[in-house]
C-alpha angles and dihedrals in degrees: 000000000000090000091053092051091049090051092051092051091048093050091048091052092048092049090051094050114099113200101216111170123215114273129230122191109198106172144352122212156226102031090212123040133187133203108287093024129117128241109213126206115200123197145099137280100035107155114229117236094023127115110236122223105224123185127182113204131173142068124329122206125196132176111277093352129112113258113255142176124267131201108172134163115225128202115231142161131224108238097174141342088278104036138062120178126205116194112220105218129183091255090060092051090049091049089054090052098254119278106033144152117215120198116182143069134323114207122197119192143165129203122220119245092249091050092232100116143022130211118202144158132196135204135187112255139183115187132173113213113206120195095208138042121255092260091052090049091055091047091050090059090083092057121101112275123241106262092219093056092048091048092053095051093045093047088057088052097254137127110198127202116258090214114113118193100167093252130110115272137052117220121238108233099184140353128217105233090217096048129099092251092060091047089057095049103260111156136190109275094037118121126231103217102172147005126197094345097313124111116234122230097155137025086240087069091061094106117126127222104273092211092065128081091213135020130231108223122191116213126188127193129196112253094024125095120234128358136284118238111215126185115217121185117233090227086081090063097046127080113257120254121263113282091231091055092048091049092051092051091048090053090047090051090048091053094046092046092048094051099036117115090234091060093047091052095054119109126197105241130210126210126209091218117130129225090263090055092054092046089051092051092047090053092048090049091054090049094049091046092053092047092050093050098045104032110073093196089063093055092088125090092223091063092052093047089054091047094049090048090054093048091047090052091050090050092049094048095044097048101022086232122145091204088091093064092045092048093049093051092053091046092052093051091049090050092050089050092057091044090055091050094047094039090223144082093216115108090204091059092043089054091045089056089059098059153132100017132038090239087065090065110114089241087070104017102079138010089233094058091040092060090041090055090052090053090046090055089054090050090050093048095046089070101019095070089066118087101212125120092245090051090052091051093050094043094050093049093045092048092050092048091046092052088057093047101045111012103051099263118235116350097199109042117216097008133110090236090054093051091047092051090047092050091049090053091051091049091050090050090051091048091049090051090052093048098056128058113203122178121239092247093054090046091051091051091050091047093051092045092051095048092044093051091047090054089047088052089064090071104021131045104245091199090066091049094047109033116190090011091151092062091045092051092049089056092047092051090050090053091052092048093050092052090050098045106037106080098214090054098047122103109207117222124209111271118253114237112242118241116232115251 
């Protein structure tokens, strides 16, 4: 009797056991899918006759719409132990909002018959959902373009091809030489393959995310591997403010700069450097500018920080002057401030973020970089007023680096004119540092303000907190220049004795 009861229990347990094997999702294709197509999931261990639970999670990008999160359930069918098919019907495309790119994770799972356990597997996926077939896309090319999309591409200085072939990438037909695209090296024949996370199949899709202050544009070029990620500010796509409003903000900045304690504390400094010293520094600036433009390894802030640290150490050892260490510390903090604002350590990307207009220079673009530039000028002056050879080497390198950080770098990459303009900017920065005498306490305050605002900018849009800051900063810079140039308004500082070389 006991044996019979044990046999009944054993049979019941065996009948309740559901042998679900472990799943393995290997790939999901195709990467782009049209209405009426089929999304195929390849893998192992898919049980026949079971209904899969398929969830698509991640970010969804649509033309001209703010990016959002998606968590959708998809209906699929197990075709074999290694294949699941998901029909893409018109209702699914409509639910996604039409043309969309989804970047996230596709999870496939099965539930046991007794409901006690689940088996699932997930795989990264990026799929472009197209509302029309390829033939319909080509037929739609003759329709009138969306004015907003055309305005965006033209405001960036681009003319995109109207041809639509149902493949990723829209060809650049022409480039405005004065536009931001030309400043960043885009050429006719290049292909725009994505903007703000969304793949481009048509020039009508060239609509940036309106919630961003700048767009990330992916550019591909035949013969080159990979793509180039360019950052284009949305200010280029927006109409400029009224001239009267800009003028009023400039006057307000002039007044604030004139009455600010920092301006009143400035002293016009004098250096004991001779004409030969300035010629030497100008030559070094031109050399450093050429190296920065033509040597890719030097287009990283970390390389310049290491170089400035080396030159500061040489200056300190040669002249037994602690000003080198103080100058280097202020320069590093100012550099980190700009890196936080640009979200990168690449000088090329930092320079790209400062085009196409002068008001986009970091000197004028943000209050954080404005204060950082003031501290950087103090760092440059702390060593630049000396006339030694080591001081000239450090000053020329710091001025070149500062021109890239705060004055827009080189406007015409790879050309003699671009190097010349870059060298002139560096020389002006060095001259400005020599013209103003700021105390170490004021420089420390500016340095802390800049770094603090840059950290705040990681969570809050500084442009919304400081509207029309560019015009205000222009007025403030004009106030500083007037106090330095007009003799009755200058306050002469005691000359700094030159260190012997």
